[in-house]
C-alpha positions in Angstrom: -104.2 -58.9 -46.1 -102.6 -62.1 -44.6 -104.5 -63.2 -41.5 -103.9 -66.5 -39.6 -101.7 -67.6 -42.6 -104.9 -67.5 -44.8 -106.1 -65.2 -47.6 -109.2 -63.2 -46.8 -111.3 -62.4 -49.9 -115.0 -61.9 -50.8 -115.4 -65.6 -51.5 -114.6 -66.4 -47.9 -111.7 -67.9 -46.1 -109.2 -70.0 -47.9 -107.6 -73.1 -46.5 -104.4 -72.5 -48.5 -101.3 -72.0 -46.3 -99.0 -69.7 -48.3 -96.2 -70.0 -45.8 -95.3 -73.5 -47.0 -96.6 -73.1 -50.6 -93.5 -73.7 -52.8 -95.2 -72.7 -56.0 -96.2 -69.3 -54.5 -92.7 -68.7 -53.3 -91.3 -69.6 -56.7 -93.6 -67.2 -58.5 -92.7 -64.5 -56.2 -89.0 -65.1 -56.7 -89.2 -65.4 -60.4 -91.3 -62.3 -60.9 -89.3 -60.1 -58.5 -87.3 -57.3 -60.1 -84.6 -57.7 -57.4 -82.1 -60.5 -57.4 -82.8 -63.3 -55.0 -80.0 -65.7 -54.2 -79.8 -68.6 -51.7 -76.4 -70.0 -50.5 -75.3 -72.6 -48.0 -72.9 -72.1 -45.1 -70.0 -72.7 -47.5 -71.2 -69.7 -49.7 -72.1 -72.1 -52.5 -75.0 -70.7 -54.6 -78.1 -72.9 -54.5 -80.7 -70.7 -56.1 -80.9 -67.6 -58.2 -83.9 -65.9 -59.8 -84.2 -64.4 -63.3 -83.5 -60.9 -61.9 -80.1 -62.1 -60.7 -79.1 -62.9 -64.3 -80.1 -59.4 -65.4 -78.3 -57.6 -62.6 -75.0 -59.7 -62.6 -74.9 -60.7 -66.3 -74.4 -64.4 -65.7 -76.6 -67.2 -66.9 -78.4 -69.2 -64.2 -76.2 -72.3 -64.8 -73.1 -70.2 -64.5 -74.0 -69.1 -61.0 -75.5 -72.3 -59.6 -72.9 -74.2 -57.7 -70.5 -71.4 -57.8 -69.2 -69.4 -54.8 -71.1 -66.2 -54.0 -67.7 -64.4 -54.1 -67.9 -64.5 -57.9 -70.4 -61.7 -57.6 -68.2 -59.6 -55.4 -65.2 -57.3 -56.1 -61.9 -58.9 -55.3 -61.1 -56.7 -52.3 -64.4 -57.9 -50.5 -64.1 -61.6 -51.0 -61.8 -62.4 -48.1 -63.9 -60.3 -45.8 -67.0 -62.2 -46.9 -65.5 -65.6 -46.2 -64.1 -64.6 -42.8 -67.5 -63.0 -41.8 -69.5 -66.1 -42.9 -67.3 -68.5 -41.1 -67.3 -66.4 -38.0 -71.1 -66.2 -38.0 -71.6 -70.0 -38.6 -69.2 -70.6 -35.7 -70.3 -67.9 -33.2 -73.6 -66.5 -34.5 -72.1 -63.0 -34.5 -72.9 -60.7 -37.4 -70.2 -58.5 -38.8 -72.5 -56.4 -41.0 -76.2 -55.4 -40.8 -78.6 -57.7 -42.5 -81.2 -55.2 -43.7 -80.8 -52.6 -46.4 -77.0 -52.6 -46.3 -75.2 -51.0 -49.4 -72.3 -52.9 -50.8 -70.6 -53.1 -54.2 -71.3 -56.1 -56.5 -69.4 -57.3 -59.5 -71.0 -57.6 -62.9 -69.7 -60.3 -65.3 -68.2 -57.5 -67.5 -65.9 -56.6 -64.5 -67.6 -53.3 -63.7 -68.8 -52.6 -60.2 -72.5 -52.1 -59.4 -73.9 -50.7 -56.2 -76.4 -53.0 -54.4 -78.8 -52.6 -51.6 -78.8 -56.0 -49.7 -81.1 -57.7 -47.2 -80.4 -61.2 -45.8 -82.4 -63.9 -44.2 -81.4 -67.3 -42.6 -83.0 -70.7 -42.3 -81.9 -74.1 -41.1 -82.3 -77.6 -42.5 -80.6 -80.8 -41.7 -78.5 -79.0 -39.0 -77.0 -76.7 -41.6 -77.2 -72.9 -42.2 -78.8 -71.5 -45.3 -79.0 -67.9 -46.3 -81.2 -66.1 -48.7 -80.4 -62.5 -49.9 -82.3 -59.9 -51.8 -80.0 -57.7 -54.0 -81.4 -54.5 -55.5 -79.3 -52.7 -58.2 -79.2 -49.1 -56.9 -76.4 -47.9 -59.2 -78.6 -45.6 -61.3 -80.5 -44.4 -58.2 -77.3 -43.6 -56.5 -76.0 -41.8 -59.5 -79.2 -39.8 -59.6 -78.9 -39.1 -55.8 -75.2 -38.0 -56.3 -76.2 -35.8 -59.2 -79.0 -34.3 -57.2 -76.8 -33.9 -54.1 -74.2 -32.3 -56.4 -76.8 -29.8 -57.7 -77.8 -29.0 -54.1 -74.2 -28.6 -53.1 -73.4 -26.4 -56.0 -76.5 -24.3 -55.3 -75.4 -24.0 -51.6 -71.8 -23.1 -52.5 -72.9 -20.4 -54.9 -75.4 -19.1 -52.5 -72.9 -18.7 -49.7 -69.8 -17.7 -51.6 -69.1 -13.9 -51.8 -67.0 -14.3 -55.0 -65.9 -16.9 -57.6 -62.5 -17.1 -55.9 -64.1 -18.3 -52.8 -66.5 -20.7 -54.6 -64.2 -22.3 -57.1 -62.2 -24.7 -54.8 -65.4 -25.8 -53.1 -67.1 -26.4 -56.5 -64.3 -28.6 -57.7 -64.3 -30.6 -54.4 -68.1 -31.1 -54.6 -68.1 -32.2 -58.3 -65.2 -34.7 -57.8 -66.6 -36.1 -54.5 -70.2 -36.6 -55.7 -69.3 -37.9 -59.2 -66.2 -39.9 -58.2 -63.4 -38.0 -60.2 -59.9 -37.9 -58.7 -58.6 -34.6 -60.1 -60.1 -31.3 -61.2 -58.9 -27.9 -62.5 -60.6 -24.5 -63.1 -59.4 -22.4 -66.0 -60.4 -18.8 -66.7 -60.2 -16.9 -70.0 -57.8 -14.0 -69.6 -58.9 -10.4 -70.1 -57.5 -10.3 -73.6 -59.6 -13.3 -74.6 -56.4 -15.1 -75.9 -55.6 -17.7 -73.3 -57.0 -19.9 -70.5 -55.2 -19.2 -67.2 -55.1 -21.7 -64.3 -57.2 -20.5 -61.3 -57.3 -23.4 -58.9 -57.4 -27.2 -58.7 -58.5 -30.0 -56.4 -57.1 -33.5 -56.0 -58.1 -36.6 -54.0 -55.4 -36.8 -51.4 -56.1 -40.4 -50.4 -53.2 -41.4 -52.7 -50.6 -39.7 -54.8 -52.5 -40.0 -58.1 -52.3 -36.9 -60.2 -49.7 -34.9 -58.2 -47.3 -34.4 -61.1 -50.2 -33.7 -63.5 -51.6 -31.1 -61.1 -48.2 -29.4 -60.6 -47.4 -29.2 -64.3 -50.9 -27.9 -65.1 -50.5 -24.9 -62.8 -47.6 -23.6 -65.0 -49.5 -23.9 -68.3 -51.6 -21.6 -70.4 -53.9 -22.8 -73.2 -54.9 -20.7 -76.3 -58.3 -21.4 -77.8 -58.3 -24.9 -79.4 -55.0 -26.1 -77.9 -54.9 -28.8 -75.2 -57.9 -30.4 -73.6 -59.3 -27.2 -71.9 -58.6 -25.2 -75.1 -60.6 -27.7 -77.1 -63.6 -27.3 -74.7 -63.3 -23.5 -74.9 -63.2 -23.7 -78.7 -66.2 -26.1 -79.0 -68.2 -24.3 -76.3 -69.7 -27.7 -75.2 -68.9 -30.6 -72.9 -66.1 -33.0 -74.0 -65.8 -36.6 -72.7 -62.7 -38.7 -73.3 -63.1 -42.3 -72.1 -59.4 -43.1 -72.6 -56.5 -40.7 -73.3 -54.5 -41.2 -76.5 -50.8 -41.4 -76.1 -50.2 -38.2 -78.0 -53.7 -36.8 -78.0 -53.0 -33.7 -75.9 -50.0 -31.8 -74.4 -50.4 -33.6 -71.0 -51.3 -37.0 -72.3 -47.9 -38.6 -71.5 -48.1 -37.2 -67.9 -51.7 -38.5 -67.6 -50.5 -42.0 -68.6 -47.7 -42.0 -66.0 -50.1 -40.8 -63.4 -52.6 -43.6 -64.2 -55.3 -41.1 -65.4 -57.5 -42.6 -68.0 -60.7 -40.6 -68.5 -61.3 -36.9 -68.8 -64.3 -34.7 -68.9 -64.5 -30.9 -69.5 -67.3 -28.4 -69.7 -67.4 -24.7 -70.3 -68.5 -22.0 -67.9 -70.8 -19.8 -70.0 -71.7 -16.3 -69.1 -74.3 -15.0 -71.5 -73.0 -16.2 -74.9 -69.3 -16.0 -74.0 -67.1 -18.7 -72.4 -65.8 -17.4 -69.1 -63.8 -20.5 -68.3 -63.5 -24.3 -68.3 -63.6 -27.0 -65.6 -61.8 -30.2 -66.4 -62.1 -33.5 -64.5 -59.8 -36.6 -64.6 -60.3 -40.2 -63.3 -58.0 -43.1 -62.6 -60.8 -45.4 -63.9 -62.1 -45.7 -67.4 -65.4 -43.9 -67.5 -67.8 -44.2 -70.4 -69.9 -41.1 -71.4 -72.9 -40.7 -69.1 -75.6 -38.6 -70.7 -77.1 -37.7 -67.3 -73.8 -36.5 -66.0 -73.2 -34.6 -69.2 -76.5 -32.8 -68.8 -75.9 -32.2 -65.1 -72.4 -30.7 -65.5 -73.5 -28.6 -68.5 -76.2 -27.2 -66.4 -73.8 -26.5 -63.5 -71.5 -24.7 -66.0 -74.4 -22.4 -66.9 -75.3 -22.0 -63.2 -71.7 -20.9 -62.4 -71.9 -18.5 -65.3 -75.1 -17.0 -64.0 -73.5 -16.8 -60.6 -70.6 -14.8 -62.0 -72.9 -12.5 -63.9 -75.1 -12.1 -60.8 -72.1 -11.3 -58.6 -70.9 -8.7 -61.1 -74.3 -7.1 -61.1 -74.5 -7.3 -57.3 -71.1 -5.6 -56.9 -72.3 -2.8 -59.2 -75.6 -2.5 -57.3 -73.8 -2.7 -53.9 -71.4 0.1 -54.9 -74.3 2.2 -56.1 -76.3 1.6 -53.0 -73.3 2.2 -50.8 -72.6 5.5 -52.4 -76.2 6.5 -52.0 -76.3 5.2 -48.5 -73.2 7.0 -47.5 -74.4 10.2 -49.1 -77.8 9.9 -47.2 -76.1 9.2 -43.9 -73.7 12.0 -44.4 -76.5 14.4 -45.1 -78.5 13.2 -42.1 -75.6 13.3 -39.7 -74.0 16.5 -41.0 -75.9 18.9 -38.9 -75.3 16.9 -35.7 -71.6 16.5 -36.3 -70.8 19.9 -37.7 -70.5 21.7 -34.4 -68.2 19.1 -32.8 -66.3 18.5 -36.0 -65.8 22.2 -36.7 -64.0 22.7 -33.4 -61.6 19.9 -34.3 -61.1 21.3 -37.7 -60.6 24.9 -36.5 -58.0 23.6 -34.0 -56.2 21.5 -36.5 -56.0 24.1 -39.2 -55.0 27.0 -36.9 -51.4 25.8 -36.8 -48.6 25.4 -39.3 -46.4 22.9 -37.3 -47.1 19.2 -37.1 -46.6 19.2 -33.3 -49.1 22.0 -32.7 -51.7 20.5 -35.1 -51.5 17.1 -33.2 -51.7 18.7 -29.7 -54.6 20.9 -30.4 -56.5 18.2 -32.4 -56.3 15.7 -29.5 -57.8 18.2 -27.0 -60.7 19.0 -29.4 -61.3 15.3 -30.2 -61.6 14.3 -26.5 -64.0 17.1 -26.0 -66.1 16.2 -29.1 -66.5 12.5 -28.3 -66.5 12.8 -24.5 -63.7 10.2 -24.1 -61.0 9.7 -21.4 -57.9 9.2 -23.6 -56.8 10.2 -27.1 -53.7 9.3 -29.0 -52.2 10.0 -32.4 -49.5 7.6 -33.8 -47.8 8.4 -37.1 -46.5 5.9 -39.6 -42.8 5.5 -40.3 -42.9 3.8 -43.7 -39.3 2.8 -43.8 -39.5 1.0 -40.5 -43.1 -0.1 -41.1 -43.9 1.0 -37.6 -46.3 3.4 -35.8 -44.7 5.8 -33.4 -46.8 7.7 -30.7 -46.5 11.4 -31.3 -48.9 12.8 -28.8 -51.4 11.6 -26.2 -53.8 12.8 -23.6 -54.5 10.4 -20.8 -51.8 8.1 -22.3 -48.8 10.4 -22.0 -46.5 7.5 -21.1 -47.0 6.1 -24.6 -45.1 9.1 -26.0 -42.6 9.3 -23.2 -41.6 5.6 -23.5 -41.3 5.9 -27.3 -43.5 2.9 -27.9 -43.4 1.6 -31.4 -46.1 -0.6 -32.9 -45.3 -2.8 -35.9 -47.9 -2.5 -38.8 -50.3 -5.4 -38.5 -49.7 -6.0 -34.8 -52.1 -5.2 -32.0 -54.8 -2.6 -32.0 -53.2 0.3 -33.9 -51.1 -1.9 -36.1 -54.2 -3.7 -37.4 -56.0 -0.4 -38.1 -53.2 0.7 -40.5 -52.8 -2.8 -42.0 -56.5 -3.2 -42.7 -57.1 0.6 -43.4 -60.4 0.6 -41.5 -61.8 1.6 -38.2 -61.6 -0.8 -35.3 -63.7 -1.0 -32.1 -62.6 -3.0 -29.0 -65.5 -3.2 -26.6 -63.6 -5.1 -24.0 -59.8 -4.5 -23.8 -59.3 -7.5 -21.4 -60.4 -9.9 -24.2 -58.4 -8.2 -27.0 -55.1 -9.0 -28.5 -53.0 -5.9 -27.7 -49.4 -5.2 -28.6 -49.1 -2.3 -26.2 -49.4 -3.4 -22.6 -49.8 0.2 -21.4 -53.4 0.2 -22.7 -54.4 -2.3 -20.0 -52.1 -0.9 -17.4 -53.8 2.5 -17.6 -57.2 0.8 -17.0 -58.7 1.5 -20.4 -61.8 -0.7 -20.9 -62.9 0.2 -24.5 -61.1 1.5 -27.6 -62.1 3.1 -30.9 -59.5 3.8 -33.6 -59.5 5.0 -37.2 -56.7 5.4 -39.8 -55.5 8.8 -40.7 -55.7 8.9 -44.5 -54.3 11.2 -47.1 -55.6 10.4 -50.6 -56.5 6.9 -49.4 -53.0 6.3 -48.1 -52.6 5.7 -44.3 -50.2 8.1 -42.5 -51.1 7.1 -39.0 -53.8 6.2 -36.4 -56.1 8.3 -34.2 -57.6 6.3 -31.3 -59.7 7.2 -28.3 -60.5 5.2 -25.1 -62.8 5.0 -22.1 -61.9 4.0 -18.6 -65.4 2.4 -18.2 -66.8 -0.2 -20.5 -68.5 1.6 -23.4 -70.4 0.7 -26.6 -69.1 3.0 -29.4 -71.8 3.6 -32.0 -71.6 4.0 -35.8 -72.0 7.7 -35.2 -69.0 7.7 -33.0 -67.0 5.9 -35.7 -68.2 8.4 -38.4 -67.4 11.4 -36.2 -63.9 10.0 -35.4 -63.3 9.2 -39.1 -64.3 12.8 -40.1 -62.1 14.2 -37.3 -59.3 11.9 -38.5 -59.7 13.0 -42.1 -59.4 16.7 -41.1 -56.5 16.0 -38.7 -54.7 14.0 -41.4 -55.3 16.9 -43.9 -53.9 19.4 -41.3 -50.9 17.2 -40.6 -50.2 16.8 -44.3 -50.6 20.6 -44.8 -48.2 21.2 -41.9 -45.8 18.7 -43.3 -46.0 20.3 -46.7 -45.5 23.7 -45.2 -42.4 22.5 -43.4 -41.2 20.9 -46.6 -41.9 24.1 -48.5 -40.1 26.1 -45.8 -37.1 23.7 -46.0 -37.2 23.8 -49.8 -37.4 27.6 -49.8 -34.4 27.7 -47.4 -32.6 25.3 -49.7 -33.5 27.4 -52.7 -32.3 30.5 -50.9 -29.1 28.7 -50.0 -28.8 27.6 -53.7 -29.4 31.2 -54.8 -26.8 32.4 -52.4 -24.4 29.7 -53.6 -25.2 30.7 -57.2 -24.6 34.4 -56.4 -21.3 33.5 -54.7 -20.4 31.4 -57.7 -21.2 34.1 -60.1 -19.3 36.6 -58.0 -16.3 34.3 -58.1 -16.8 33.6 -61.8 -16.9 37.3 -62.5 -13.8 37.8 -60.5 -12.0 34.9 -62.2 -13.0 36.2 -65.7 -12.1 39.8 -64.9 -8.8 39.0 -63.3 -7.0 37.7 -66.5 -8.9 40.1 -68.7 -7.6 43.1 -66.8 -3.9 42.6 -67.7 -4.8 41.5 -71.2 -6.8 44.7 -71.8 -4.2 46.9 -70.0 -1.2 45.6 -71.9 -3.0 45.7 -75.2 -4.1 49.3 -74.6 -0.6 50.4 -73.8 0.8 48.6 -76.9 -1.9 50.0 -79.2 -1.6 53.6 -77.9 2.2 53.8 -78.0 2.5 54.1 -74.3 4.6 51.0 -73.9 8.2 51.0 -75.2 8.9 48.3 -77.8 11.5 46.8 -75.4 8.6 45.9 -73.1 6.6 44.2 -75.9 8.0 40.7 -75.2 7.0 41.0 -71.5 3.5 42.3 -72.4 2.9 39.5 -74.9 4.0 36.9 -72.3 1.5 38.3 -69.8 -1.2 38.4 -72.4 -0.5 34.8 -73.4 -0.5 33.5 -69.9 -3.8 35.2 -68.9 -5.4 34.1 -72.2 -4.6 30.5 -71.3 -6.0 31.1 -67.8 -9.3 32.2 -69.5 -9.2 29.2 -71.8 -8.6 26.8 -68.9 -11.5 28.4 -66.9 -13.9 28.0 -69.8 -12.9 24.4 -70.6 -13.4 23.5 -66.9 -16.9 25.0 -66.9 -17.8 23.1 -70.2 -16.4 19.8 -68.9 -18.3 20.1 -65.6 -21.5 20.9 -67.5 -21.1 17.8 -69.7 -20.5 15.6 -66.6 -23.5 17.0 -64.7 -25.8 16.4 -67.8 -24.4 12.9 -68.3 -23.2 13.8 -71.8 -19.4 13.5 -71.2 -18.0 11.0 -73.7 -14.7 9.2 -73.0 -12.6 7.6 -75.7 -11.4 4.1 -75.2 -7.9 3.3 -76.4 -4.8 1.6 -75.1 -2.7 4.5 -73.7 0.9 4.2 -72.5 0.8 5.8 -69.0 4.4 7.0 -69.3 3.6 9.1 -72.3 0.6 10.7 -70.6 2.7 11.6 -67.6 5.6 13.0 -69.7 3.1 15.1 -71.8 1.5 16.4 -68.6 4.8 17.4 -67.0 6.0 18.9 -70.3 2.7 20.9 -70.5 3.1 22.3 -67.0 6.9 23.0 -67.2 6.5 26.6 -68.5 3.9 27.4 -65.7 6.3 25.9 -63.1 9.2 27.9 -64.6 7.3 31.1 -64.3 6.4 30.3 -60.7 10.1 29.3 -60.0 9.0 25.8 -59.0 11.0 22.7 -59.8 9.0 19.9 -61.5 10.4 16.4 -61.6 9.1 13.1 -63.0 10.2 9.6 -61.9 8.9 6.4 -63.5 10.3 3.0 -62.6 11.0 0.4 -65.2 7.9 -1.7 -64.6 5.6 1.4 -64.7 7.2 2.5 -68.0 5.6 -0.5 -69.7 2.1 0.0 -68.3 -0.8 0.8 -70.6 -4.1 2.2 -69.4 -7.4 1.6 -71.2 -9.0 5.0 -71.5 -9.0 8.6 -72.9 -5.6 10.1 -73.2 -6.8 13.6 -73.3 -8.9 13.3 -70.0 -6.0 11.5 -68.3 -3.6 14.2 -69.2 -6.1 16.8 -68.1 -6.5 15.1 -64.7 -2.7 15.1 -64.1 -2.4 18.7 -65.3 -5.1 19.9 -63.0 -3.4 18.4 -59.9 0.0 19.6 -61.1 -1.4 23.1 -61.7 -2.7 23.2 -58.1 0.6 21.8 -56.7 2.6 24.5 -58.5 0.1 27.2 -57.6 0.3 26.5 -53.9 4.1 25.9 -53.8 6.4 28.7 -52.6 9.1 30.1 -54.9 12.0 27.7 -55.1 9.6 24.8 -54.2 9.6 21.3 -55.5 6.7 19.3 -57.1 7.5 15.6 -57.6 5.6 13.1 -59.8 6.3 9.4 -59.2 4.8 6.4 -61.0 5.0 2.8 -59.7 3.3 -0.4 -60.6 1.5 -3.2 -58.8 0.4 -6.4 -60.5 -3.1 -5.0 -61.1 -2.7 -1.2 -60.9 -0.6 1.8 -61.7 0.0 4.2 -58.8 0.9 7.8 -59.5 1.8 10.2 -56.7 2.0 14.0 -57.1 3.6 15.6 -54.0 4.3 19.2 -53.2 5.7 21.0 -50.2 3.4 24.0 -50.4 0.6 25.4 -48.3 -1.1 22.0 -47.6 -4.8 21.4 -47.0 -6.6 22.3 -43.8 -7.9 19.1 -42.0 -11.5 20.4 -41.9 -11.5 21.0 -45.7 -9.8 17.7 -46.7 -13.0 15.7 -46.9 -14.5 18.3 -49.3 -11.4 18.7 -51.5 -13.0 16.9 -54.5 -16.4 18.7 -54.3 -17.2 21.1 -57.1 -17.2 24.9 -56.4 -15.5 24.2 -53.1 -12.2 26.0 -52.1 -10.3 26.0 -48.8 -10.6 29.8 -48.9 -13.6 31.2 -50.7 -13.4 34.6 -49.1 -12.7 38.0 -50.8 -9.4 38.0 -49.1 -8.2 34.7 -50.5 -4.7 34.5 -51.8 -5.4 32.2 -54.8 -8.0 32.3 -57.5 -10.0 29.6 -59.2 -13.6 28.3 -59.4 -13.0 25.1 -57.4 -13.7 22.8 -60.4 -10.3 21.4 -61.2 -10.2 18.6 -58.6 -13.9 17.8 -59.1 -13.2 17.1 -62.7 -10.2 15.0 -61.7 -12.4 12.9 -59.5 -15.0 12.4 -62.3 -12.4 11.6 -65.0 -10.5 9.1 -62.9 -13.7 7.4 -61.7 -14.7 7.0 -65.3 -11.5 5.1 -65.9 -12.2 2.7 -63.0 -9.6 4.3 -60.8 -9.4 6.3 -57.6 -7.8 9.5 -56.5 -7.2 10.5 -52.9 -5.7 13.7 -51.3 -3.6 13.7 -48.2 -2.1 16.5 -46.1 -0.7 16.8 -42.7 -2.3 20.3 -42.4 -1.6 23.9 -43.2 1.9 24.5 -44.4 2.7 20.8 -44.6 2.2 20.3 -48.4 0.0 17.7 -49.9 0.1 14.3 -51.8 -2.5 13.2 -54.4 -2.4 9.5 -55.2 -4.0 8.1 -58.3 -4.7 4.4 -58.8 -5.6 3.2 -62.3 -6.3 -0.4 -63.4 -3.5 -1.5 -65.7 -3.9 -3.1 -69.1 -1.6 -5.8 -70.6 0.9 -3.7 -72.6 0.3 -4.0 -76.4 3.3 -4.7 -78.6 4.7 -1.6 -80.2 3.6 -1.0 -83.8 5.8 1.1 -85.9 4.2 3.5 -88.3 5.6 5.7 -91.0 5.4 9.4 -90.0 3.4 11.5 -92.3 4.7 14.6 -94.1 3.9 17.7 -92.1 4.2 21.4 -92.7 2.7 23.8 -95.2 3.8 21.7 -98.1 2.1 18.5 -99.2 3.9 15.4 -100.4 4.2 16.7 -103.9 6.0 19.8 -102.7 3.1 22.2 -103.4 2.0 24.6 -100.8 -1.1 23.6 -98.9 -4.1 25.8 -99.6 -6.7 26.4 -96.9 -10.3 27.6 -97.3 -11.1 29.5 -94.1 -14.8 30.3 -93.4 -15.5 32.6 -90.4 -18.1 35.4 -90.0 -16.2 37.2 -87.2 -13.8 39.5 -89.0 -11.1 39.7 -86.3 -11.0 35.9 -85.9 -10.9 35.5 -89.7 -8.1 38.0 -90.1 -6.1 36.3 -87.3 -6.4 32.9 -88.8 -5.4 34.1 -92.3 -2.4 35.9 -90.9 -1.3 32.9 -88.7 -1.5 30.3 -91.5 0.2 32.6 -94.1 3.0 33.2 -91.6 3.4 29.4 -91.4 3.7 29.2 -95.2 0.1 28.1 -96.1 -1.9 29.6 -98.9 -5.3 30.8 -97.8 -8.8 31.6 -99.2 -11.0 33.5 -96.8 -14.8 33.8 -96.7 -17.1 35.6 -94.3 -20.1 33.3 -94.9 -21.0 29.8 -95.9 -22.8 31.1 -99.0 -19.6 32.9 -100.2 -17.6 29.7 -99.4 -19.7 27.6 -101.8 -19.2 30.2 -104.6 -15.4 30.3 -104.0 -15.3 26.5 -103.9 -16.9 26.4 -107.3 -14.0 28.4 -108.9 -11.0 27.8 -106.7 -9.2 24.6 -105.6 -8.2 24.0 -101.9 -6.7 21.2 -99.8 -8.4 21.7 -96.4 -11.6 23.4 -95.2 -11.6 25.2 -91.8 -15.1 26.5 -90.9 -17.0 28.1 -88.1 -20.4 26.5 -87.2 -22.6 29.3 -86.1 -23.0 31.8 -89.0 -26.0 33.8 -90.3 -27.9 32.5 -93.2 -26.2 29.1 -93.8 -24.3 27.5 -90.9 -21.2 25.4 -91.0 -23.1 22.1 -90.7 -25.2 23.0 -93.8 -22.0 24.1 -95.6 -20.2 20.8 -95.0 -23.3 18.8 -96.0 -23.6 20.7 -99.2 -19.9 20.2 -100.0 -19.9 16.4 -99.2 -22.8 16.0 -101.7 -20.3 17.0 -104.5 -17.9 14.3 -105.6 -14.9 16.7 -105.8 -15.2 17.6 -102.1 -16.0 14.2 -100.6 -12.4 13.5 -99.5 -11.4 17.1 -98.6 -10.3 17.2 -94.9 -12.5 19.5 -92.9 -12.1 21.1 -89.4 -15.0 22.5 -87.4 -13.8 25.5 -85.4 -16.6 26.7 -83.1 -17.6 28.1 -79.7 -20.2 25.3 -79.4 -18.2 22.7 -77.6 -20.6 20.2 -76.0 -20.4 16.5 -76.7 -23.6 16.9 -78.6 -22.0 19.6 -80.8 -19.0 17.4 -81.4 -21.2 14.5 -82.5 -23.3 16.7 -84.8 -20.2 18.1 -86.5 -18.7 14.7 -87.1 -22.0 13.3 -88.3 -22.4 16.2 -90.8 -19.1 15.5 -92.4 -16.3 17.3 -90.5 -13.2 15.2 -89.8 -12.2 17.1 -86.6 -13.9 19.4 -84.1 -11.9 22.1 -82.2 -13.6 24.3 -79.7 -12.9 28.0 -79.4 -10.7 29.6 -78.1 -8.1 27.5 -79.9 -4.4 27.8 -79.6 -3.2 28.7 -83.1 -0.3 26.3 -82.7 -2.7 23.4 -81.9 -4.8 24.4 -84.9 -1.8 24.4 -87.2 -0.7 21.0 -85.8 -4.2 19.6 -86.5 -4.0 20.9 -90.1 -0.6 19.3 -90.5 -1.8 15.9 -89.2 -4.7 16.0 -91.7 -2.4 16.9 -94.5 -0.1 14.0 -93.5 -3.0 11.6 -93.2 -4.3 12.6 -96.6 -0.9 12.2 -98.3 -0.3 8.8 -96.7 
């Protein structure tokens, strides 16, 4: 102990004055582990000890005589000079002189952190300063690492999940260890890629902004990129300086002035859960202590994740057990009050009655002043008050609460109960709650299978503290009310569905009645005339008339069946339309020609007018369906025209469309029926006393066919007795140049003059006999078979030119027959026609796929069948 500037020891007092002892001072300075430096008032170094050479890396002679700023970073030198000059001039200090921490500069150019203390003495009227500098770089690093470990421990202790912890972890790591950029990557559930979770960047400058943005869009398989390498190696990786092409993002790192990188895995058990990567704008050499620290943090984060997973499982288990226990304990207390609510809710089958009764029982059970039920309108995303007690104005005013707004809106948005102890302090969307003087509120969501359908809330006119038991009771009441509301809704839906089904059944019955009538009506004259002809009742002179009636009614039946099949194909989505370039004029001419005989029988004049431009129009589409569309409208126009009436067809052209108008001067269309004229099974007069028959399908088919061609059809009428006009618009196609073709040889003889021989296969004897008679009358030779098996035997010993076969036959059907024939070389090119009652698009496709060249549905016009045979003969010969 120093006492009166002398050293006290057992030998007695010493007369040595250590204050002025230069040798003692020198020994102290030279043996000190801290740097000791003396400068003059011009900052010139006058003295350094040995420790200074170790700390700063300079030799003593290099420092002596130099300026003290050589031991400072560039950015501090001007501050030092200004501060020293100011102090010499004024005596005012600009920094503390004891234990101040400032960066120093090593000879190598790296910064070192120093703890500095200064002293001053005077000699010869000049100022001199001595400073003690302690290198605290390692200590600070240790402190930072320790602070980081504490920070990480705190973050993980407070965070409820990894999503909450991750951004704070990156911030803490970068802040304590001086990295500028960090990213967290997580292995996906398939263990195939690293996905970007979050990142952190020092916002003090723009360094790393582009790098950060690009990283967010990337994914890294194991072993690819820097994070992928860390994942694959399952150990920390330190890169002091990025290579130009070392990794996927190296070029961006170079542009962003990022030099060093460090990555470490997040390990959970033995598996890598994710990777944290760090980047610095300075070149950082590997630091073993930092490596160890961050590796430990990676394991610590992994343990946190595993712990949170286990906690979540335990919490769920405890919650289930707790809920079960509370439910059991409270069941007896709540049962009585709850049962009354339940009985009231389930006693009614309408939503309004359920809600009204439930509110009354709920108020009684909880002893509250107000109760209200709001139901959710999902399309508007709003709650609407349906019923209230004590808050009737809420219903009367039709108050609507957006989901997420105010008291009730938050309950639905968050799907949880909500208590407001003091209404005056709450954020309410509905001002009526305050105006009615309500002080406290409790509300719960009405849930059906976990889905909110509304809100049940109760209120008190005096401040109240709602308890957990109140919440549970209101939740249970809400569950039962929600179930009752849903049951009532389902009952109403079922009642509506039942009414719709009954209406549908009635419509079906009416349709079947009409269908039966429409089938029986043409069958009656057919059967009657045939009976008279077969039994000799009818004179031969009346045979032509009888055959004309039979033919006309047979075509009515065919038209009826075809309309039903077409509508079935449209409704099932199986209608197929051919796409070809069709001259519109030829379609109209064929349609008018087809309907001329019907018009003649009805004594109605049918005219066609096509202007020169329209005559050159082509339509892209299906000629058969277009013809059918025009024929359906013409059929109606003729049917509803009086004797001596006129039906006019006119076709004009616009630059983009063809316009076809079919006008008649007949019965017209009632104004109330006009909007429904294209609906299927709809007729202006569907009663038993109607003047005209039909199923009401014709115009519905027209609408479907025209729409499929990209066109429109509209009906107009001035009313009953004023006639009607139907206007078609169809997109026009650029006319194709005419291509001449050589007409094929048609008729019963082939090109070599021989008679064409037909093999006809049909299991129905009457149809087979009719077909044979018809073709023989046209000059064809025929071979007839009643089964496919017989046809194969005949084909082995007889030659033929064309096959006509039914499809549905016992034993072997027509598809199996054509398949077997096509497998034989001699029959591979024989033309074949499928003639069958199976007429759907699916059946057509199956027949063609099996090997038939043509599919004709029954009933078939013998003339059409003969024309088809002649076309196949001509095509074969050509």
